[in-house]
Every structure is written in structure tokens, then in C-alpha cells.
N, C-alpha and C positions, 0 to 999 in steps of 0.2 A: 667847206663850200660857202658858208655864210660869214666867214671871217671871224669866227668866235675864238677867243684866246684859249689855247690848250689848257691853261690853268683853270678855266671856268667851265669847261665842257661837262665834266662829271656833275657839278652842282646844278648846272642848267638842265641837264638831262633828268636828274632826280626831281627837279622842280616841275618839269613838264609832265613826267610820268605820273606825278601826284595830281597835277591839274586835270589830266584827262583820264585818271583812274585806270592806269595800265600797269601798276606795280606788279600785280600777280602774273602778268604776261611778259615781264621784262626779259626773260631768257627764252621766249618762244620765237621760233623762226617766223619771219613775216609771211611766208607761204602757208603757214599753218594757222594764221589768224583768220577769224570770220570777217565778213565784209565790213560790218560796223566797226570792229576793232581796227581794221586797216585804215578806215576813214579817220578815226581818231588819231592814229599814229601819223597819218599824213598831215593832219592839222598840227600836231606837235612839231613835226619837222618844219612846217611853214612858220611856226612861232619861235623857232630856235633863236633867231637873232633879234627878237622883240621888234618886229616891224611896226612902223607907224600906219602903213596902209596894207590891207590884206585882200587878195582876190580869192574867192571861193567859187569854183565852178561846179554847181550841183553837188554840194557836199553830202547831201543825204540820199542821193540816188542809190537805190538797191540795198538800203540798210533797214534793219528791223526797227519797229516803232520806239523801243527803249533807247537804242543807240541814236536814233534820229532826235529824240527829245534831249538827250545828253549833249549832242553836238550843238543844238541850238541854244541850250543853256550856256554853253561855253562861248558861243558867238555873242550872245547878249551881254555876258560878263565882260568880254573883251571890249565891246562897244562902250560899255559904261566906264571902262578904264581909259577910254580915249582913243582906241584904235579905230581908224576908219576902215570900214569893211564893205566891199562890193560883192554881192552874191547873185549868182544866176540860179533860178529854181523854176520848176514847173508846178510846184505846190503853192497854190494861192493862199492857203492858210498861213504858210511861212512868210510869204510876201507881205501879208497883212501887218506883220510886226516890224517891218522896215520903216525908216524915217521918210524915205523917198523912193518912188518906184518909177520904172520905165517899162511899158509894154512893148515887146519887140515881136514883130511878125514879118517873116520872110526877109530878115536881116535889117529891117527898118524900125526905128522907134515910132510908134503910132500914137502914144499918149504918155504923159509923165506928170508926176505930182505926188503929193502925200496920199496915203490910202484914202483919207476922207475927201480930199480934193478929187480924186479919181471917181469916187462914188457920186459926188455931187455934179461934177462937170462933164463926166463921160457917160453917165447913165441917165437917160431921159425916158426910161420905161419903168413899169411896175413889175413886181415879182410876186407870184403866187406859189406857195410851197404846198405840195400835196403828198400826204402819207396814205398810201392805199395798198390793197392786195393786188395781185396779178399785174405787176408793174409793166411788163412787156405789152400786155393787152391795153393797159391804160395809156401808155405812150402812143401806141398805134391809134387809139380812139381820139385822143386829144390832138395829135398831129393831123389826122384826117379831117377833123372839124374845122381846122384853120381859125380857131378863135384867138390864137396867140402868134406872135412873131417867131417865138422859139419855145420848144418844149424839149427839155433835156434832163437826163438822169443826173442826180446830184447825190452820190452815195446810194442810200436805199430810198431816197425821196425823189420827187419830180419837181423841177422848177419850170413854171410856165411864165414866159416873159412877153410883155406887150405894152403898148401905150395905154390901152384900156383894159389891162389884165383884171383889175379889181371889178370892173363893171361886168366882166364875163365869168366871174367866180361861180355864181349860182348856176349858170348854164353849163359850166364844166362839171359841176357836181351832178346835175341832172343827166348829163351824157354818160358819166361813169355809172350812175345808178341804173340807167337803161341797159347797160352792158353787164349788170349784176356784179359790178366791181365795188367791193366794200371800201368805203373811204373812212379812215380813222380821223383825219383832220385835213382841212383845206383852208388856208389863210394867207393874207398878204404879209410879206416880211421885207425888211430892208435888204437891198441887194448885197450879195457877197462880191468879193473882188473877181471871182470866177464868172459871176453873172455879168459884171461890168466888162470883163475881157471879151466874153462872147458877144455882147451887145456892140462893143466897139469894133470888132472885126466885121460884124454884119453891116456896119455903116461905112465901111471903107469903099 
């Protein structure tokens, strides 16, 4: 399919199976492979003809953390070898490692630049990170107080975003204390790409 000479197919297959660590599954039917292994196999197929440009559409969607890490290690290695790679992903921590980004919303590019440019040019708000107990009640309390433009769950933490977020830090702590919500930490942090994306959509 990729125009690979018959004489080189076996050698190329062996090289790719070693690259993506699939040697022990070389004789397993594809239908029996786990999701992460299938994604690695799909990447090997895409690399069979040593492309100069590679498109990867959500390559880590639905895979386990170990396979996700391995896939990205392969992507980084390919990029270092000179392969140009275009990746679509919903994971902002993955996007953070790209050389250049484009935020797409409803089919349109709404911002683009390097990760650092995005944080500087697209984010004009401050971010407070809150680690506390009773997260659901804390979210309700902070949103109801309207101290911030955005209060969102970020893993097991809360990110409160606003133009004067730092000025409202003490008041937010007092509000949570009044609701008997134990706060482990509450502090300003640099914005993540996810914070930037949310803030950018809010300003559309």
C-alpha cells in the first residue's frame, strides 16, 4: 500500500516492531490486542514508508497511561529525527509539548502560537489554585460568590480565574472557612494551557 519494496518489507517490519515494543505480540491477531497496543500498531503502519509528514488524530484517546506515555515518547523521538508531525488532542498537557499550537473551537482556529506565546498573549487573567476538601461544595460556594470569572475543576483541584483573582484570594479562603471546608492550600499559579483555552473561549 505504501510502495515498500518486497525485499525490504520484513526488515522494515522488524525495525518497527522493535521501535514500538510489539515483538512479543507479533503473532497476535489485531482483534485480540488491547486499545493501547492497537494504537501503537497503527502508528507503526503509518511509519512504514518513513514519511516526512505525519498526521495523528487523537492518538492517545482511550488508551491507558503507560501506553499514552510510550506513544508520546515515540512522537517526540520522531520529531527529533526530523519528521514533521501534526497532532490533534484534547489533552492540554500533551499540547504543551508541541512547538506550535492552534486552538480550534466549532471548526474555527481561535488562537495560535507557541505554548508560551499562548499563555502571554491569550491569557489576561490571574489563576488561583485551591486544594481543599468537599470539592463539590467548594465549587458551589465559589461560583455563587461570583468573585471570579471562572471556577473550574482541574483534576482534584479547583482553578479560580479572574482579572483580580489574587486580590480575592483571602476572601475566597474566608468563604470556604465559613462553610467549614478545610483548605490545604490556596495560591496563585501560572496559567496552564487549559486555563488559557477556557479563558479564550469565554472572550469570543
